[in-house]
PLY file of the C-alpha trace (Angstrom):
ply
format ascii 1.0
element vertex 258
property float x
property float y
property float z
element edge 257
property int vertex1
property int vertex2
end_header
-5.84 18.44 -9.26
-5.76 18.52 -13.05
-4.37 15.43 -14.78
-0.85 16.02 -15.96
-0.40 19.10 -13.76
3.17 19.70 -12.63
3.94 21.44 -9.36
7.30 23.07 -8.64
9.53 20.25 -7.40
11.49 20.90 -4.23
12.06 17.24 -3.32
12.44 14.56 -5.94
10.81 14.95 -9.32
7.46 14.99 -11.05
6.57 14.39 -14.68
3.52 14.72 -16.87
1.42 11.59 -16.96
-1.61 10.04 -18.63
-1.83 7.47 -15.85
-5.28 6.08 -15.09
-6.51 3.08 -13.17
-7.44 -0.12 -15.04
-11.11 -0.08 -16.03
-11.87 -3.12 -13.85
-10.51 -1.58 -10.64
-12.92 -0.24 -8.02
-12.46 -0.14 -4.23
-14.37 -3.12 -2.83
-16.71 -3.05 0.14
-15.07 -3.83 3.47
-17.02 -7.04 3.99
-15.63 -8.46 0.74
-12.09 -7.38 1.60
-12.26 -8.90 5.08
-13.68 -12.16 3.73
-10.77 -12.44 1.30
-8.19 -11.74 4.01
-9.75 -14.26 6.38
-9.67 -16.94 3.71
-6.03 -16.22 2.87
-4.67 -15.84 6.41
-7.12 -17.89 8.50
-8.19 -14.96 10.63
-11.15 -16.96 12.00
-8.86 -18.50 14.60
-7.77 -15.01 15.61
-11.35 -13.83 16.21
-11.19 -11.72 13.06
-13.75 -9.01 12.45
-16.42 -10.28 10.07
-17.90 -6.94 9.05
-16.86 -3.31 9.47
-18.53 -0.05 8.59
-17.03 3.42 8.68
-19.37 6.20 9.61
-17.19 9.13 8.58
-16.74 10.74 5.20
-13.55 9.92 3.34
-10.80 12.50 3.77
-9.79 14.46 0.70
-7.50 12.41 -1.52
-8.69 8.99 -0.31
-10.55 6.77 -2.76
-11.97 4.19 -0.39
-11.77 2.33 2.92
-9.28 -0.53 2.93
-8.99 -3.48 5.30
-5.35 -4.07 6.25
-4.14 -6.52 8.92
-1.50 -5.56 11.43
1.75 -6.99 10.09
2.57 -8.50 13.49
-0.37 -10.92 13.26
1.13 -12.26 10.02
4.76 -12.71 11.14
7.19 -11.85 13.92
9.14 -9.33 11.80
8.10 -6.83 9.16
10.31 -8.40 6.50
8.84 -11.86 7.13
5.34 -10.41 6.87
6.23 -8.89 3.48
7.57 -12.28 2.32
4.34 -14.02 3.29
2.16 -11.44 1.58
4.18 -11.45 -1.64
4.01 -15.25 -1.68
0.21 -14.99 -1.46
0.20 -12.48 -4.32
2.06 -14.99 -6.47
-0.74 -17.51 -5.87
-3.59 -15.05 -6.35
-2.03 -13.93 -9.66
-1.30 -17.54 -10.65
-2.07 -16.90 -14.31
0.78 -14.40 -14.44
4.54 -14.76 -14.02
5.61 -13.44 -10.62
9.18 -12.32 -9.94
10.07 -11.51 -6.35
13.52 -9.99 -6.68
14.03 -9.46 -2.96
12.34 -12.52 -1.51
15.50 -13.50 0.38
16.74 -9.97 1.14
14.01 -8.48 3.32
15.71 -8.43 6.71
15.93 -5.19 8.67
19.39 -4.52 7.22
17.69 -4.21 3.80
14.09 -3.16 4.37
12.73 -0.74 6.96
9.88 1.68 7.55
10.26 5.29 6.48
10.01 8.12 9.01
6.99 7.95 11.32
5.04 5.36 9.33
5.27 2.68 12.02
4.23 5.24 14.65
1.04 6.06 12.75
0.16 2.39 12.34
0.54 1.89 16.10
-1.73 4.88 16.70
-4.36 3.52 14.31
-4.17 0.06 15.89
-4.58 1.52 19.37
-7.55 3.60 18.25
-9.22 0.52 16.74
-8.70 -1.72 19.75
-5.66 -3.56 18.33
-7.92 -5.69 16.14
-6.18 -8.10 13.77
-7.60 -6.25 10.75
-7.53 -2.45 10.70
-9.48 -0.09 8.46
-7.93 2.99 6.87
-8.86 5.47 4.15
-6.26 5.16 1.41
-5.43 5.71 -2.25
-3.74 3.28 -4.62
-1.38 5.76 -6.32
-3.56 8.02 -8.47
-3.27 11.01 -6.13
0.53 11.12 -6.50
0.75 9.82 -10.07
3.83 10.95 -11.97
5.69 11.82 -8.76
8.83 10.27 -7.38
8.63 8.68 -3.95
10.62 11.58 -2.48
8.29 14.13 -4.06
5.20 12.31 -2.82
6.61 12.10 0.71
7.41 15.81 0.68
3.80 16.65 -0.21
2.29 14.46 2.51
1.32 16.43 5.61
2.77 14.67 8.63
-0.46 15.01 10.62
-2.75 13.85 7.80
-1.18 11.47 5.25
1.60 8.88 5.22
3.09 6.48 2.69
2.09 2.85 2.46
4.75 0.16 2.63
5.21 -3.06 0.69
3.16 -4.97 3.26
0.10 -2.71 3.02
0.27 -2.38 -0.76
0.67 -6.15 -1.01
-2.42 -6.67 1.14
-4.38 -4.23 -1.03
-3.29 -6.18 -4.12
-4.62 -9.36 -2.53
-8.04 -7.78 -2.03
-7.91 -5.77 -5.28
-5.94 -7.80 -7.87
-7.58 -5.76 -10.64
-5.46 -2.75 -9.67
-2.29 -4.05 -11.29
-3.36 -5.08 -14.77
-1.92 -4.06 -18.11
-4.41 -3.89 -20.98
-2.38 -1.89 -23.49
-3.36 1.53 -22.18
-1.64 4.00 -19.84
-2.93 2.40 -16.68
-2.10 0.43 -13.61
1.57 -0.20 -14.36
3.29 0.62 -11.08
2.56 1.06 -7.40
5.33 2.69 -5.38
5.62 2.08 -1.63
6.79 5.34 0.02
6.16 3.92 3.50
9.29 1.75 3.20
12.97 2.27 2.43
15.40 -0.24 0.93
19.18 -0.59 1.23
20.65 -2.67 -1.59
24.08 -2.94 0.03
22.77 -3.40 3.59
25.16 -0.60 4.50
22.81 1.61 6.50
21.94 3.84 3.52
18.19 3.44 3.02
16.97 6.69 1.51
17.89 6.03 -2.15
15.40 3.25 -2.92
11.84 2.16 -2.12
9.84 -0.98 -2.97
7.63 -1.08 -6.05
5.06 -3.46 -7.52
4.73 -3.34 -11.29
3.17 -5.09 -14.25
5.02 -5.25 -17.54
4.20 -5.46 -21.20
4.54 -9.26 -21.08
1.92 -9.31 -18.32
4.36 -10.36 -15.60
4.00 -9.06 -12.06
7.24 -7.79 -10.52
8.14 -6.93 -6.94
11.29 -4.82 -6.92
12.63 -1.40 -5.98
13.22 1.93 -7.66
15.27 5.02 -6.88
13.23 7.22 -4.55
14.25 10.39 -6.39
13.21 9.18 -9.87
9.77 9.83 -11.35
8.24 8.35 -14.48
4.92 8.51 -16.28
3.74 5.36 -14.51
4.96 6.29 -11.01
2.11 5.98 -8.50
3.01 6.27 -4.78
0.26 4.84 -2.54
-0.73 6.42 0.77
-3.14 6.28 3.71
-4.73 9.04 5.75
-4.87 9.75 9.45
-7.18 11.95 11.47
-7.15 14.95 13.71
-8.40 13.52 16.98
-10.11 10.49 15.47
-12.36 12.26 12.96
-11.93 9.61 10.29
-10.63 6.42 11.82
-13.41 5.07 14.01
-14.85 2.01 12.24
-17.87 0.44 13.93
-17.69 -3.30 14.55
-20.99 -4.90 13.52
-20.25 -8.52 14.39
-17.35 -10.67 15.53
-16.67 -14.38 15.16
-16.47 -16.14 18.48
0 1
1 2
2 3
3 4
4 5
5 6
6 7
7 8
8 9
9 10
10 11
11 12
12 13
13 14
14 15
15 16
16 17
17 18
18 19
19 20
20 21
21 22
22 23
23 24
24 25
25 26
26 27
27 28
28 29
29 30
30 31
31 32
32 33
33 34
34 35
35 36
36 37
37 38
38 39
39 40
40 41
41 42
42 43
43 44
44 45
45 46
46 47
47 48
48 49
49 50
50 51
51 52
52 53
53 54
54 55
55 56
56 57
57 58
58 59
59 60
60 61
61 62
62 63
63 64
64 65
65 66
66 67
67 68
68 69
69 70
70 71
71 72
72 73
73 74
74 75
75 76
76 77
77 78
78 79
79 80
80 81
81 82
82 83
83 84
84 85
85 86
86 87
87 88
88 89
89 90
90 91
91 92
92 93
93 94
94 95
95 96
96 97
97 98
98 99
99 100
100 101
101 102
102 103
103 104
104 105
105 106
106 107
107 108
108 109
109 110
110 111
111 112
112 113
113 114
114 115
115 116
116 117
117 118
118 119
119 120
120 121
121 122
122 123
123 124
124 125
125 126
126 127
127 128
128 129
129 130
130 131
131 132
132 133
133 134
134 135
135 136
136 137
137 138
138 139
139 140
140 141
141 142
142 143
143 144
144 145
145 146
146 147
147 148
148 149
149 150
150 151
151 152
152 153
153 154
154 155
155 156
156 157
157 158
158 159
159 160
160 161
161 162
162 163
163 164
164 165
165 166
166 167
167 168
168 169
169 170
170 171
171 172
172 173
173 174
174 175
175 176
176 177
177 178
178 179
179 180
180 181
181 182
182 183
183 184
184 185
185 186
186 187
187 188
188 189
189 190
190 191
191 192
192 193
193 194
194 195
195 196
196 197
197 198
198 199
199 200
200 201
201 202
202 203
203 204
204 205
205 206
206 207
207 208
208 209
209 210
210 211
211 212
212 213
213 214
214 215
215 216
216 217
217 218
218 219
219 220
220 221
221 222
222 223
223 224
224 225
225 226
226 227
227 228
228 229
229 230
230 231
231 232
232 233
233 234
234 235
235 236
236 237
237 238
238 239
239 240
240 241
241 242
242 243
243 244
244 245
245 246
246 247
247 248
248 249
249 250
250 251
251 252
252 253
253 254
254 255
255 256
256 257
């Protein structure tokens, strides 16, 4: 896909963009990601996987393999898991101001999964033996840069790609804090979370907003929401990829803590 290319919009919007990733960002090896997660969430006591290796080629559109825990090993509800992860982000990014606008409004009446996202995570967990930490091929927003959340969702094939939620994007920011850095160029500003929906009024209307992580010109890190139908130059919906019959998602466990 050519940078700045605009496709005919049938759902949501898309705009031209000069979006790039920050120069310091690169997908880390799985061993490094898992080590970070274990240190942050004490996965040793859960028998966490100490090293993983994926044998398959990355699917088209993915930029790396990412280690993401099941949210239910972090908390009893999805909203509580998001709270815990965003609190960790605030500590990891301790040199930056962190505003969590919805820290106390993440119950199921406000925040929920979009479409079949939770179904696909259950399928992936089952395929990988319900390990505490799962491995998925994913992209951090570049593939859908300049697109609204609605537009990105419309372009995701239901049997191949699905949106990441605030929990997964938050985890990826814990293992890859370099992703959300502002250095004065057109890079890294926002990460949209098309795997989730948000209802400001808790009135059962979820499809107008979705969570977003962003960094501003004053170098603050913000966790908020944005209208799902709005696109901007720095829009960057993140997503993960699934397989046809397990082609991609069969990580090999090399060693396990006892």
